[in-house]
MOPAC internal coordinates of N, CA, C and O (Angstrom, degrees):
PM7 1SCF
backbone

  N    0.0000 0     0.00 0     0.00 0    0    0    0
  C    1.4470 1     0.00 0     0.00 0    1    0    0
  C    1.5336 1   110.10 1     0.00 0    2    1    0
  O    1.2310 1   120.83 1   135.94 1    3    2    1
  N    1.3105 1   116.02 1   -44.06 1    3    2    1
  C    1.4618 1   119.99 1   179.65 1    5    3    2
  C    1.5194 1   110.04 1   -63.34 1    6    5    3
  O    1.2310 1   120.62 1   139.12 1    7    6    5
  N    1.3166 1   116.43 1   -40.88 1    7    6    5
  C    1.4617 1   120.65 1   179.77 1    9    7    6
  C    1.5163 1   111.12 1   -62.58 1   10    9    7
  O    1.2310 1   120.48 1   134.35 1   11   10    9
  N    1.3427 1   116.69 1   -45.65 1   11   10    9
  C    1.4681 1   119.28 1  -179.30 1   13   11   10
  C    1.5227 1   111.38 1   -65.41 1   14   13   11
  O    1.2310 1   120.19 1   144.37 1   15   14   13
  N    1.3068 1   117.25 1   -35.63 1   15   14   13
  C    1.4661 1   120.54 1   177.23 1   17   15   14
  C    1.5199 1   110.34 1   -65.90 1   18   17   15
  O    1.2310 1   120.44 1   137.75 1   19   18   17
  N    1.3210 1   116.76 1   -42.25 1   19   18   17
  C    1.4643 1   120.43 1   178.56 1   21   19   18
  C    1.5287 1   111.32 1   -64.95 1   22   21   19
  O    1.2310 1   120.68 1   141.90 1   23   22   21
  N    1.3158 1   116.31 1   -38.10 1   23   22   21
  C    1.4676 1   119.91 1   177.67 1   25   23   22
  C    1.5195 1   109.98 1   -63.30 1   26   25   23
  O    1.2310 1   120.34 1   135.92 1   27   26   25
  N    1.3368 1   116.96 1   -44.08 1   27   26   25
  C    1.4580 1   120.31 1   179.59 1   29   27   26
  C    1.5220 1   110.81 1   -63.31 1   30   29   27
  O    1.2310 1   120.13 1   136.08 1   31   30   29
  N    1.3070 1   117.36 1   -43.92 1   31   30   29
  C    1.4644 1   120.83 1   178.28 1   33   31   30
  C    1.5238 1   109.93 1   -61.37 1   34   33   31
  O    1.2310 1   120.56 1   138.10 1   35   34   33
  N    1.3248 1   116.54 1   -41.90 1   35   34   33
  C    1.4604 1   120.59 1   177.15 1   37   35   34
  C    1.5121 1   112.52 1   -61.02 1   38   37   35
  O    1.2310 1   120.56 1   138.73 1   39   38   37
  N    1.3318 1   116.53 1   -41.27 1   39   38   37
  C    1.4636 1   120.05 1   177.60 1   41   39   38
  C    1.5218 1   110.89 1   -63.80 1   42   41   39
  O    1.2310 1   120.63 1   137.66 1   43   42   41
  N    1.3176 1   116.40 1   -42.34 1   43   42   41
  C    1.4645 1   119.87 1   179.50 1   45   43   42
  C    1.5222 1   111.10 1   -63.31 1   46   45   43
  O    1.2310 1   120.42 1   136.55 1   47   46   45
  N    1.3302 1   116.81 1   -43.45 1   47   46   45
  C    1.4697 1   120.53 1   179.34 1   49   47   46
  C    1.5183 1   110.47 1   -63.82 1   50   49   47
  O    1.2310 1   120.47 1   136.33 1   51   50   49
  N    1.3226 1   116.71 1   -43.67 1   51   50   49
  C    1.4681 1   120.50 1  -179.96 1   53   51   50
  C    1.5224 1   110.93 1   -61.78 1   54   53   51
  O    1.2310 1   120.36 1   141.58 1   55   54   53
  N    1.3101 1   116.91 1   -38.42 1   55   54   53
  C    1.4623 1   120.18 1  -179.70 1   57   55   54
  C    1.5190 1   111.74 1   -75.02 1   58   57   55
  O    1.2310 1   119.65 1   154.47 1   59   58   57
  N    1.3176 1   118.27 1   -25.53 1   59   58   57
  C    1.4520 1   120.97 1   178.28 1   61   59   58
  C    1.5158 1   111.28 1   -71.63 1   62   61   59
  O    1.2310 1   120.33 1   152.86 1   63   62   61
  N    1.3161 1   116.97 1   -27.14 1   63   62   61
  C    1.4558 1   120.78 1  -179.19 1   65   63   62
  C    1.5220 1   110.07 1   -63.07 1   66   65   63
  O    1.2310 1   120.44 1   139.85 1   67   66   65
  N    1.3230 1   116.77 1   -40.15 1   67   66   65
  C    1.4576 1   122.03 1  -179.88 1   69   67   66
  C    1.5300 1   107.74 1  -109.60 1   70   69   67
  O    1.2310 1   120.34 1   -96.92 1   71   70   69
  N    1.2986 1   116.95 1    83.08 1   71   70   69
  C    1.4571 1   123.19 1  -173.35 1   73   71   70
  C    1.5254 1   113.77 1   -55.29 1   74   73   71
  O    1.2310 1   120.17 1   138.21 1   75   74   73
  N    1.3263 1   117.28 1   -41.79 1   75   74   73
  C    1.4493 1   120.55 1  -173.77 1   77   75   74
  C    1.5248 1   113.63 1   -88.75 1   78   77   75
  O    1.2310 1   119.63 1   174.70 1   79   78   77
  N    1.3166 1   118.31 1    -5.30 1   79   78   77
  C    1.4523 1   121.84 1  -178.09 1   81   79   78
  C    1.5201 1   109.37 1   -89.75 1   82   81   79
  O    1.2310 1   121.32 1   -53.07 1   83   82   81
  N    1.3366 1   115.08 1   126.93 1   83   82   81
  C    1.4509 1   119.08 1   177.09 1   85   83   82
  C    1.5246 1   108.83 1   -81.40 1   86   85   83
  O    1.2310 1   120.47 1   -45.43 1   87   86   85
  N    1.3093 1   116.70 1   134.57 1   87   86   85
  C    1.4642 1   119.55 1  -179.57 1   89   87   86
  C    1.5255 1   110.28 1   -73.09 1   90   89   87
  O    1.2310 1   120.43 1   -20.68 1   91   90   89
  N    1.3177 1   116.78 1   159.32 1   91   90   89
  C    1.4636 1   119.59 1   176.60 1   93   91   90
  C    1.5329 1   110.75 1   -66.64 1   94   93   91
  O    1.2310 1   121.31 1   -22.79 1   95   94   93
  N    1.3220 1   115.09 1   157.21 1   95   94   93
  C    1.4662 1   121.25 1  -176.91 1   97   95   94
  C    1.5254 1   113.36 1   -52.64 1   98   97   95
  O    1.2310 1   118.47 1   136.43 1   99   98   97
  N    1.3353 1   120.53 1   -43.57 1   99   98   97
  C    1.4730 1   118.63 1  -179.31 1  101   99   98
  C    1.5292 1   113.60 1   -61.19 1  102  101   99
  O    1.2310 1   120.00 1   146.81 1  103  102  101
  N    1.3174 1   117.61 1   -33.19 1  103  102  101
  C    1.4637 1   120.81 1   178.13 1  105  103  102
  C    1.5236 1   109.67 1   -68.41 1  106  105  103
  O    1.2310 1   120.43 1   134.38 1  107  106  105
  N    1.3330 1   116.79 1   -45.62 1  107  106  105
  C    1.4637 1   120.93 1   179.15 1  109  107  106
  C    1.5234 1   109.79 1   -60.85 1  110  109  107
  O    1.2310 1   120.42 1   134.76 1  111  110  109
  N    1.3215 1   116.81 1   -45.24 1  111  110  109
  C    1.4640 1   120.65 1  -178.92 1  113  111  110
  C    1.5278 1   111.78 1   -64.90 1  114  113  111
  O    1.2310 1   119.94 1   143.99 1  115  114  113
  N    1.3360 1   117.72 1   -36.01 1  115  114  113
  C    1.4665 1   120.65 1   177.77 1  117  115  114
  C    1.5206 1   111.04 1   -66.87 1  118  117  115
  O    1.2310 1   120.35 1   137.64 1  119  118  117
  N    1.3281 1   116.94 1   -42.36 1  119  118  117
  C    1.4678 1   120.62 1   178.09 1  121  119  118
  C    1.5314 1   109.70 1   -65.18 1  122  121  119
  O    1.2310 1   120.61 1   139.44 1  123  122  121
  N    1.3369 1   116.44 1   -40.56 1  123  122  121
  C    1.4695 1   120.31 1   178.89 1  125  123  122
  C    1.5216 1   111.09 1   -63.06 1  126  125  123
  O    1.2310 1   120.58 1   139.62 1  127  126  125
  N    1.3141 1   116.50 1   -40.38 1  127  126  125
  C    1.4688 1   120.08 1   178.95 1  129  127  126
  C    1.5250 1   110.85 1   -63.06 1  130  129  127
  O    1.2310 1   120.90 1   135.35 1  131  130  129
  N    1.3189 1   115.89 1   -44.65 1  131  130  129
  C    1.4690 1   119.64 1   178.82 1  133  131  130
  C    1.5285 1   111.00 1   -65.36 1  134  133  131
  O    1.2310 1   120.73 1   142.33 1  135  134  133
  N    1.3337 1   116.21 1   -37.67 1  135  134  133
  C    1.4585 1   120.50 1   178.09 1  137  135  134
  C    1.5253 1   110.31 1   -63.40 1  138  137  135
  O    1.2310 1   120.48 1   137.81 1  139  138  137
  N    1.3249 1   116.69 1   -42.19 1  139  138  137
  C    1.4655 1   120.43 1   179.25 1  141  139  138
  C    1.5264 1   111.74 1   -66.10 1  142  141  139
  O    1.2310 1   120.85 1   143.62 1  143  142  141
  N    1.3206 1   115.99 1   -36.38 1  143  142  141
  C    1.4636 1   119.96 1  -177.06 1  145  143  142
  C    1.5284 1   113.20 1   -79.84 1  146  145  143
  O    1.2310 1   120.72 1   139.47 1  147  146  145
  N    1.3379 1   116.24 1   -40.53 1  147  146  145
  C    1.4668 1   119.80 1  -170.47 1  149  147  146
  C    1.5267 1   114.51 1  -120.96 1  150  149  147
  O    1.2310 1   119.89 1   171.12 1  151  150  149
  N    1.3267 1   117.82 1    -8.88 1  151  150  149
  C    1.4584 1   119.78 1  -176.56 1  153  151  150
  C    1.5173 1   110.76 1    71.87 1  154  153  151
  O    1.2310 1   121.01 1    13.87 1  155  154  153
  N    1.3017 1   115.67 1  -166.13 1  155  154  153
  C    1.4591 1   119.65 1   177.56 1  157  155  154
  C    1.5149 1   111.25 1   127.80 1  158  157  155
  O    1.2310 1   121.25 1   -59.62 1  159  158  157
  N    1.3132 1   115.22 1   120.38 1  159  158  157
  C    1.4631 1   120.90 1  -177.90 1  161  159  158
  C    1.5230 1   111.41 1   -65.47 1  162  161  159
  O    1.2310 1   119.88 1   143.09 1  163  162  161
  N    1.3241 1   117.83 1   -36.91 1  163  162  161
  C    1.4674 1   120.60 1  -178.25 1  165  163  162
  C    1.5256 1   110.88 1   -66.11 1  166  165  163
  O    1.2310 1   120.33 1   136.93 1  167  166  165
  N    1.3240 1   116.98 1   -43.07 1  167  166  165
  C    1.4684 1   120.50 1   179.39 1  169  167  166
  C    1.5246 1   110.77 1   -66.16 1  170  169  167
  O    1.2310 1   120.25 1   138.99 1  171  170  169
  N    1.3266 1   117.12 1   -41.01 1  171  170  169
  C    1.4621 1   120.22 1   178.55 1  173  171  170
  C    1.5283 1   110.73 1   -65.07 1  174  173  171
  O    1.2310 1   120.39 1   138.57 1  175  174  173
  N    1.3096 1   116.86 1   -41.43 1  175  174  173
  C    1.4630 1   121.53 1   178.63 1  177  175  174
  C    1.5340 1   110.41 1   -61.96 1  178  177  175
  O    1.2310 1   120.39 1   136.76 1  179  178  177
  N    1.3239 1   116.85 1   -43.24 1  179  178  177
  C    1.4649 1   121.18 1   179.32 1  181  179  178
  C    1.5272 1   110.25 1   -64.22 1  182  181  179
  O    1.2310 1   120.10 1   137.70 1  183  182  181
  N    1.3270 1   117.41 1   -42.30 1  183  182  181
  C    1.4720 1   121.16 1   178.64 1  185  183  182
  C    1.5302 1   110.29 1   -61.39 1  186  185  183
  O    1.2310 1   120.63 1   138.28 1  187  186  185
  N    1.3377 1   116.41 1   -41.72 1  187  186  185
  C    1.4603 1   120.90 1   177.99 1  189  187  186
  C    1.5297 1   110.69 1   -62.02 1  190  189  187
  O    1.2310 1   120.59 1   135.39 1  191  190  189
  N    1.3250 1   116.48 1   -44.61 1  191  190  189
  C    1.4659 1   120.50 1   179.32 1  193  191  190
  C    1.5171 1   110.73 1   -60.08 1  194  193  191
  O    1.2310 1   120.37 1   134.88 1  195  194  193
  N    1.3296 1   116.90 1   -45.12 1  195  194  193
  C    1.4661 1   119.99 1   179.43 1  197  195  194
  C    1.5236 1   110.76 1   -62.67 1  198  197  195
  O    1.2310 1   120.63 1   139.39 1  199  198  197
  N    1.3346 1   116.39 1   -40.61 1  199  198  197
  C    1.4644 1   119.82 1   179.20 1  201  199  198
  C    1.5304 1   110.46 1   -64.47 1  202  201  199
  O    1.2310 1   120.43 1   138.20 1  203  202  201
  N    1.3226 1   116.79 1   -41.80 1  203  202  201
  C    1.4685 1   121.03 1   179.01 1  205  203  202
  C    1.5228 1   112.12 1   -67.66 1  206  205  203
  O    1.2310 1   120.21 1   151.03 1  207  206  205
  N    1.3338 1   117.20 1   -28.97 1  207  206  205
  C    1.4640 1   121.62 1   177.41 1  209  207  206
  C    1.5260 1   111.55 1   -77.01 1  210  209  207
  O    1.2310 1   120.53 1   172.42 1  211  210  209
  N    1.3271 1   116.59 1    -7.58 1  211  210  209
  C    1.4628 1   119.69 1   175.28 1  213  211  210
  C    1.5097 1   115.69 1   108.86 1  214  213  211
  O    1.2310 1   119.51 1  -169.24 1  215  214  213
  N    1.3175 1   118.54 1    10.76 1  215  214  213
  C    1.4660 1   120.15 1   178.41 1  217  215  214
  C    1.5280 1   109.64 1   -76.43 1  218  217  215
  O    1.2310 1   119.93 1   -69.13 1  219  218  217
  N    1.3432 1   117.74 1   110.87 1  219  218  217
  C    1.4619 1   119.13 1   179.05 1  221  219  218
  C    1.5264 1   112.18 1   -64.87 1  222  221  219
  O    1.2310 1   120.08 1   149.28 1  223  222  221
  N    1.3250 1   117.45 1   -30.72 1  223  222  221
  C    1.4707 1   120.42 1   179.54 1  225  223  222
  C    1.5302 1   109.98 1   -68.01 1  226  225  223
  O    1.2310 1   120.07 1   138.58 1  227  226  225
  N    1.3212 1   117.46 1   -41.42 1  227  226  225
  C    1.4712 1   120.44 1   177.97 1  229  227  226
  C    1.5273 1   110.37 1   -65.78 1  230  229  227
  O    1.2310 1   120.27 1   138.28 1  231  230  229
  N    1.3332 1   117.09 1   -41.72 1  231  230  229
  C    1.4652 1   120.39 1   178.11 1  233  231  230
  C    1.5267 1   110.27 1   -61.94 1  234  233  231
  O    1.2310 1   120.92 1   136.83 1  235  234  233
  N    1.3389 1   115.85 1   -43.17 1  235  234  233
  C    1.4636 1   119.88 1   179.23 1  237  235  234
  C    1.5124 1   111.45 1   -62.98 1  238  237  235
  O    1.2310 1   120.38 1   129.25 1  239  238  237
  N    1.3247 1   116.88 1   -50.75 1  239  238  237
  C    1.4655 1   120.66 1  -176.20 1  241  239  238
  C    1.5264 1   111.70 1   -63.10 1  242  241  239
  O    1.2310 1   120.43 1   138.81 1  243  242  241
  N    1.3155 1   116.79 1   -41.19 1  243  242  241
  C    1.4631 1   120.54 1   178.15 1  245  243  242
  C    1.5287 1   109.93 1   -68.02 1  246  245  243
  O    1.2310 1   120.38 1   140.52 1  247  246  245
  N    1.3252 1   116.88 1   -39.48 1  247  246  245
  C    1.4635 1   121.24 1   177.19 1  249  247  246
  C    1.5181 1   112.09 1   -62.66 1  250  249  247
  O    1.2310 1   120.51 1   136.75 1  251  250  249
  N    1.3229 1   116.62 1   -43.25 1  251  250  249
  C    1.4671 1   119.92 1   178.39 1  253  251  250
  C    1.5248 1   110.99 1   -64.87 1  254  253  251
  O    1.2310 1   120.69 1   141.10 1  255  254  253
  N    1.3236 1   116.28 1   -38.90 1  255  254  253
  C    1.4587 1   120.31 1   177.60 1  257  255  254
  C    1.5317 1   110.52 1   -64.76 1  258  257  255
  O    1.2310 1   120.68 1   133.81 1  259  258  257
  N    1.3282 1   116.30 1   -46.19 1  259  258  257
  C    1.4588 1   120.86 1  -179.64 1  261  259  258
  C    1.5255 1   112.36 1   -67.97 1  262  261  259
  O    1.2310 1   119.62 1   153.70 1  263  262  261
  N    1.3208 1   118.33 1   -26.30 1  263  262  261
  C    1.4621 1   120.51 1  -178.18 1  265  263  262
  C    1.5262 1   112.29 1   -65.29 1  266  265  263
  O    1.2310 1   120.40 1   164.08 1  267  266  265
  N    1.3193 1   116.85 1   -15.92 1  267  266  265
  C    1.4618 1   120.97 1   178.61 1  269  267  266
  C    1.5288 1   112.33 1   -86.14 1  270  269  267
  O    1.2310 1   120.42 1   176.49 1  271  270  269
  N    1.3308 1   116.79 1    -3.51 1  271  270  269
  C    1.4654 1   122.46 1  -179.53 1  273  271  270
  C    1.5305 1   108.02 1  -117.29 1  274  273  271
  O    1.2310 1   120.21 1   -67.09 1  275  274  273
  N    1.3227 1   117.20 1   112.91 1  275  274  273
  C    1.4660 1   121.18 1  -176.55 1  277  275  274
  C    1.5259 1   112.60 1   -56.55 1  278  277  275
  O    1.2310 1   120.21 1   146.60 1  279  278  277
  N    1.3169 1   117.20 1   -33.40 1  279  278  277
  C    1.4682 1   121.19 1  -179.29 1  281  279  278
  C    1.5369 1   111.57 1   -68.82 1  282  281  279
  O    1.2310 1   119.81 1   158.41 1  283  282  281
  N    1.3307 1   117.96 1   -21.59 1  283  282  281
  C    1.4608 1   121.81 1  -177.92 1  285  283  282
  C    1.5249 1   112.40 1  -109.11 1  286  285  283
  O    1.2310 1   120.47 1  -162.58 1  287  286  285
  N    1.3348 1   116.71 1    17.42 1  287  286  285
  C    1.4696 1   121.17 1  -175.85 1  289  287  286
  C    1.5293 1   112.51 1   -57.46 1  290  289  287
  O    1.2310 1   119.72 1   132.57 1  291  290  289
  N    1.3220 1   118.15 1   -47.43 1  291  290  289
  C    1.4707 1   120.41 1  -178.02 1  293  291  290
  C    1.5240 1   111.19 1   -63.80 1  294  293  291
  O    1.2310 1   120.09 1   138.79 1  295  294  293
  N    1.3125 1   117.42 1   -41.21 1  295  294  293
  C    1.4631 1   120.86 1   177.75 1  297  295  294
  C    1.5235 1   110.32 1   -64.83 1  298  297  295
  O    1.2310 1   120.55 1   140.73 1  299  298  297
  N    1.3265 1   116.55 1   -39.27 1  299  298  297
  C    1.4632 1   120.85 1   178.02 1  301  299  298
  C    1.5268 1   110.84 1   -60.50 1  302  301  299
  O    1.2310 1   120.65 1   133.96 1  303  302  301
  N    1.3249 1   116.36 1   -46.04 1  303  302  301
  C    1.4659 1   120.09 1  -179.39 1  305  303  302
  C    1.5249 1   110.89 1   -65.60 1  306  305  303
  O    1.2310 1   120.18 1   141.45 1  307  306  305
  N    1.3318 1   117.26 1   -38.55 1  307  306  305
  C    1.4642 1   120.44 1   178.93 1  309  307  306
  C    1.5305 1   110.38 1   -62.64 1  310  309  307
  O    1.2310 1   120.67 1   134.93 1  311  310  309
  N    1.3205 1   116.32 1   -45.07 1  311  310  309
  C    1.4621 1   120.59 1   179.78 1  313  311  310
  C    1.5272 1   111.78 1   -65.42 1  314  313  311
  O    1.2310 1   120.37 1   137.60 1  315  314  313
  N    1.3201 1   116.89 1   -42.40 1  315  314  313
  C    1.4582 1   120.24 1   179.76 1  317  315  314
  C    1.5308 1   111.48 1   -66.40 1  318  317  315
  O    1.2310 1   120.45 1   141.07 1  319  318  317
  N    1.3254 1   116.75 1   -38.93 1  319  318  317
  C    1.4663 1   120.04 1   176.97 1  321  319  318
  C    1.5269 1   110.78 1   -66.05 1  322  321  319
  O    1.2310 1   120.26 1   141.53 1  323  322  321
  N    1.3286 1   117.11 1   -38.47 1  323  322  321
  C    1.4655 1   121.08 1   177.19 1  325  323  322
  C    1.5263 1   110.00 1   -61.43 1  326  325  323
  O    1.2310 1   120.63 1   134.77 1  327  326  325
  N    1.3293 1   116.40 1   -45.23 1  327  326  325
  C    1.4665 1   120.73 1   179.14 1  329  327  326
  C    1.5247 1   111.01 1   -65.02 1  330  329  327
  O    1.2310 1   120.41 1   138.80 1  331  330  329
  N    1.3198 1   116.82 1   -41.20 1  331  330  329
  C    1.4728 1   120.45 1   179.18 1  333  331  330
  C    1.5200 1   111.15 1   -62.96 1  334  333  331
  O    1.2310 1   120.32 1   136.70 1  335  334  333
  N    1.3265 1   117.00 1   -43.30 1  335  334  333
  C    1.4589 1   120.59 1   178.47 1  337  335  334
  C    1.5304 1   111.97 1   -64.07 1  338  337  335
  O    1.2310 1   120.65 1   153.48 1  339  338  337
  N    1.3384 1   116.36 1   -26.52 1  339  338  337
  C    1.4684 1   120.98 1   177.77 1  341  339  338
  C    1.5281 1   111.27 1   -82.62 1  342  341  339
  O    1.2310 1   120.59 1   178.30 1  343  342  341
  N    1.3425 1   116.48 1    -1.70 1  343  342  341
  C    1.4571 1   120.07 1   176.06 1  345  343  342
  C    1.5118 1   116.17 1    98.87 1  346  345  343
  O    1.2310 1   119.75 1  -169.41 1  347  346  345
  N    1.3324 1   118.07 1    10.59 1  347  346  345
  C    1.4537 1   120.77 1   179.99 1  349  347  346
  C    1.5365 1   109.56 1   -74.04 1  350  349  347
  O    1.2310 1   120.52 1   -68.80 1  351  350  349
  N    1.3254 1   116.62 1   111.20 1  351  350  349
  C    1.4642 1   121.80 1  -174.75 1  353  351  350
  C    1.5267 1   112.73 1   -64.19 1  354  353  351
  O    1.2310 1   119.80 1   145.71 1  355  354  353
  N    1.3201 1   117.98 1   -34.29 1  355  354  353
  C    1.4719 1   120.79 1   179.54 1  357  355  354
  C    1.5266 1   110.10 1   -64.30 1  358  357  355
  O    1.2310 1   120.35 1   138.27 1  359  358  357
  N    1.3296 1   116.94 1   -41.73 1  359  358  357
  C    1.4668 1   120.88 1   178.40 1  361  359  358
  C    1.5200 1   110.92 1   -66.81 1  362  361  359
  O    1.2310 1   120.61 1   138.55 1  363  362  361
  N    1.3172 1   116.44 1   -41.45 1  363  362  361
  C    1.4677 1   120.64 1   178.49 1  365  363  362
  C    1.5161 1   109.64 1   -60.77 1  366  365  363
  O    1.2310 1   120.35 1   134.13 1  367  366  365
  N    1.3276 1   116.94 1   -45.87 1  367  366  365
  C    1.4584 1   121.35 1   179.88 1  369  367  366
  C    1.5244 1   110.93 1   -62.27 1  370  369  367
  O    1.2310 1   120.24 1   134.35 1  371  370  369
  N    1.3258 1   117.14 1   -45.65 1  371  370  369
  C    1.4677 1   121.33 1  -179.66 1  373  371  370
  C    1.5316 1   110.44 1   -60.42 1  374  373  371
  O    1.2310 1   120.59 1   131.13 1  375  374  373
  N    1.3326 1   116.48 1   -48.87 1  375  374  373
  C    1.4669 1   120.09 1  -177.52 1  377  375  374
  C    1.5233 1   112.07 1   -66.84 1  378  377  375
  O    1.2310 1   120.13 1   137.90 1  379  378  377
  N    1.3260 1   117.36 1   -42.10 1  379  378  377
  C    1.4604 1   119.20 1  -178.78 1  381  379  378
  C    1.5208 1   110.68 1   -63.12 1  382  381  379
  O    1.2310 1   120.48 1   138.68 1  383  382  381
  N    1.3141 1   116.69 1   -41.32 1  383  382  381
  C    1.4646 1   120.85 1   177.96 1  385  383  382
  C    1.5247 1   110.42 1   -65.69 1  386  385  383
  O    1.2310 1   120.84 1   137.75 1  387  386  385
  N    1.3041 1   115.99 1   -42.25 1  387  386  385
  C    1.4685 1   120.49 1   179.93 1  389  387  386
  C    1.5256 1   111.30 1   -64.66 1  390  389  387
  O    1.2310 1   120.39 1   134.71 1  391  390  389
  N    1.3309 1   116.86 1   -45.29 1  391  390  389
  C    1.4651 1   120.75 1   179.09 1  393  391  390
  C    1.5240 1   110.75 1   -64.19 1  394  393  391
  O    1.2310 1   120.60 1   139.59 1  395  394  393
  N    1.3247 1   116.46 1   -40.41 1  395  394  393
  C    1.4560 1   119.65 1  -179.30 1  397  395  394
  C    1.5155 1   110.92 1   -64.26 1  398  397  395
  O    1.2310 1   120.28 1   135.73 1  399  398  397
  N    1.3394 1   117.06 1   -44.27 1  399  398  397
  C    1.4663 1   119.55 1  -179.11 1  401  399  398
  C    1.5226 1   111.57 1   -68.81 1  402  401  399
  O    1.2310 1   119.93 1   143.41 1  403  402  401
  N    1.3391 1   117.73 1   -36.59 1  403  402  401
  C    1.4640 1   119.01 1   178.56 1  405  403  402
  C    1.5221 1   110.44 1   -72.03 1  406  405  403
  O    1.2310 1   119.92 1   149.32 1  407  406  405
  N    1.3297 1   117.76 1   -30.68 1  407  406  405
  C    1.4674 1   120.41 1   176.28 1  409  407  406
  C    1.5219 1   109.94 1   -67.53 1  410  409  407
  O    1.2310 1   120.15 1   142.69 1  411  410  409
  N    1.3317 1   117.31 1   -37.31 1  411  410  409
  C    1.4611 1   121.42 1   178.40 1  413  411  410
  C    1.5201 1   110.07 1   -64.51 1  414  413  411
  O    1.2310 1   120.44 1   136.51 1  415  414  413
  N    1.3203 1   116.76 1   -43.49 1  415  414  413
  C    1.4698 1   121.35 1  -179.51 1  417  415  414
  C    1.5346 1   110.10 1   -66.47 1  418  417  415
  O    1.2310 1   120.27 1   138.35 1  419  418  417
  N    1.3248 1   117.08 1   -41.65 1  419  418  417
  C    1.4660 1   121.11 1  -176.21 1  421  419  418
  C    1.5205 1   112.56 1   -86.71 1  422  421  419
  O    1.2310 1   120.01 1   178.88 1  423  422  421
  N    1.3331 1   117.59 1    -1.12 1  423  422  421
  C    1.4652 1   122.54 1  -177.44 1  425  423  422
  C    1.5225 1   111.23 1    60.89 1  426  425  423
  O    1.2310 1   120.94 1  -148.94 1  427  426  425
  N    1.3116 1   115.80 1    31.06 1  427  426  425
  C    1.4662 1   120.86 1   177.36 1  429  427  426
  C    1.5255 1   108.48 1   -84.51 1  430  429  427
  O    1.2310 1   120.73 1    -3.53 1  431  430  429
  N    1.3271 1   116.21 1   176.47 1  431  430  429
  C    1.4591 1   119.62 1  -176.13 1  433  431  430
  C    1.5269 1   113.77 1   -87.41 1  434  433  431
  O    1.2310 1   119.31 1   172.39 1  435  434  433
  N    1.3099 1   118.92 1    -7.61 1  435  434  433
  C    1.4549 1   121.67 1   177.04 1  437  435  434
  C    1.5136 1   114.72 1    76.54 1  438  437  435
  O    1.2310 1   119.75 1  -165.72 1  439  438  437
  N    1.3318 1   118.08 1    14.28 1  439  438  437
  C    1.4730 1   119.91 1  -177.40 1  441  439  438
  C    1.5216 1   112.30 1   -65.23 1  442  441  439
  O    1.2310 1   119.76 1   158.17 1  443  442  441
  N    1.3201 1   118.06 1   -21.83 1  443  442  441
  C    1.4595 1   120.27 1   179.49 1  445  443  442
  C    1.5249 1   110.94 1   -68.57 1  446  445  443
  O    1.2310 1   119.84 1   149.46 1  447  446  445
  N    1.3302 1   117.90 1   -30.54 1  447  446  445
  C    1.4586 1   120.47 1  -178.15 1  449  447  446
  C    1.5271 1   112.56 1   -86.12 1  450  449  447
  O    1.2310 1   119.29 1   157.78 1  451  450  449
  N    1.3185 1   118.97 1   -22.22 1  451  450  449
  C    1.4559 1   120.95 1  -174.71 1  453  451  450
  C    1.5338 1   113.64 1   -57.49 1  454  453  451
  O    1.2310 1   118.45 1   131.21 1  455  454  453
  N    1.3429 1   120.57 1   -48.79 1  455  454  453
  C    1.4718 1   118.84 1   179.10 1  457  455  454
  C    1.5298 1   112.84 1   -59.00 1  458  457  455
  O    1.2310 1   120.66 1   149.36 1  459  458  457
  N    1.3215 1   116.35 1   -30.64 1  459  458  457
  C    1.4580 1   119.54 1   179.17 1  461  459  458
  C    1.5266 1   110.94 1   -70.69 1  462  461  459
  O    1.2310 1   120.20 1   141.46 1  463  462  461
  N    1.3312 1   117.22 1   -38.54 1  463  462  461
  C    1.4570 1   119.56 1   176.59 1  465  463  462
  C    1.5238 1   110.75 1   -65.34 1  466  465  463
  O    1.2310 1   120.24 1   142.21 1  467  466  465
  N    1.3228 1   117.14 1   -37.79 1  467  466  465
  C    1.4654 1   121.01 1   176.21 1  469  467  466
  C    1.5286 1   109.76 1   -62.21 1  470  469  467
  O    1.2310 1   120.46 1   136.83 1  471  470  469
  N    1.3324 1   116.73 1   -43.17 1  471  470  469
  C    1.4612 1   120.36 1   178.81 1  473  471  470
  C    1.5269 1   110.85 1   -62.01 1  474  473  471
  O    1.2310 1   120.16 1   137.25 1  475  474  473
  N    1.3274 1   117.30 1   -42.75 1  475  474  473
  C    1.4760 1   120.36 1   176.97 1  477  475  474
  C    1.5136 1   110.82 1   -59.51 1  478  477  475
  O    1.2310 1   120.46 1   136.58 1  479  478  477
  N    1.3280 1   116.72 1   -43.42 1  479  478  477
  C    1.4479 1   120.81 1   179.19 1  481  479  478
  C    1.5190 1   111.20 1   -62.21 1  482  481  479
  O    1.2310 1   120.66 1   136.15 1  483  482  481
  N    1.3177 1   116.35 1   -43.85 1  483  482  481
  C    1.4630 1   120.58 1  -179.74 1  485  483  482
  C    1.5267 1   112.04 1   -64.76 1  486  485  483
  O    1.2310 1   120.24 1   152.98 1  487  486  485
  N    1.3200 1   117.15 1   -27.02 1  487  486  485
  C    1.4579 1   121.55 1   178.03 1  489  487  486
  C    1.5363 1   111.23 1   -89.22 1  490  489  487
  O    1.2310 1   120.56 1  -175.40 1  491  490  489
  N    1.3280 1   116.54 1     4.60 1  491  490  489
  C    1.4651 1   122.58 1  -179.83 1  493  491  490
  C    1.5241 1   111.50 1    58.42 1  494  493  491
  O    1.2310 1   121.13 1  -142.44 1  495  494  493
  N    1.3286 1   115.45 1    37.56 1  495  494  493
  C    1.4727 1   120.98 1   177.80 1  497  495  494
  C    1.5264 1   108.18 1   -71.49 1  498  497  495
  O    1.2310 1   120.77 1   -36.54 1  499  498  497
  N    1.3093 1   116.13 1   143.46 1  499  498  497
  C    1.4782 1   120.28 1  -174.30 1  501  499  498
  C    1.5180 1   113.12 1   -64.33 1  502  501  499
  O    1.2310 1   119.64 1   152.25 1  503  502  501
  N    1.3455 1   118.29 1   -27.75 1  503  502  501
  C    1.4589 1   119.31 1   179.45 1  505  503  502
  C    1.5043 1   110.24 1   -77.75 1  506  505  503
  O    1.2310 1   120.10 1   180.00 1  507  506  505

């Protein structure tokens, strides 16, 4: 546990050195995992900065984390939509499934999810 915490802190420090450089997806996902498991204002702040700098992976991971908190639902959807528009297939899949299921519950026509399914198809996503 101590080792993993030190690794995460090291990753955060390394990424702070190059403020404008977006970290690779595995680094963002590792920080997101630690944030989900242990919390931490510094990790959340760093994830927000990466998302604001245009990292679709950071926007997705933060959106997925926020989607578990009802008070942050709108922010979660905004982040996931931002990531989907940037081409993140995981966000597109999550949103399309969510829109489809909510359309089924509301007896809506599901037109909100259709463009997302088209995007998944164009990206050759397995679903």
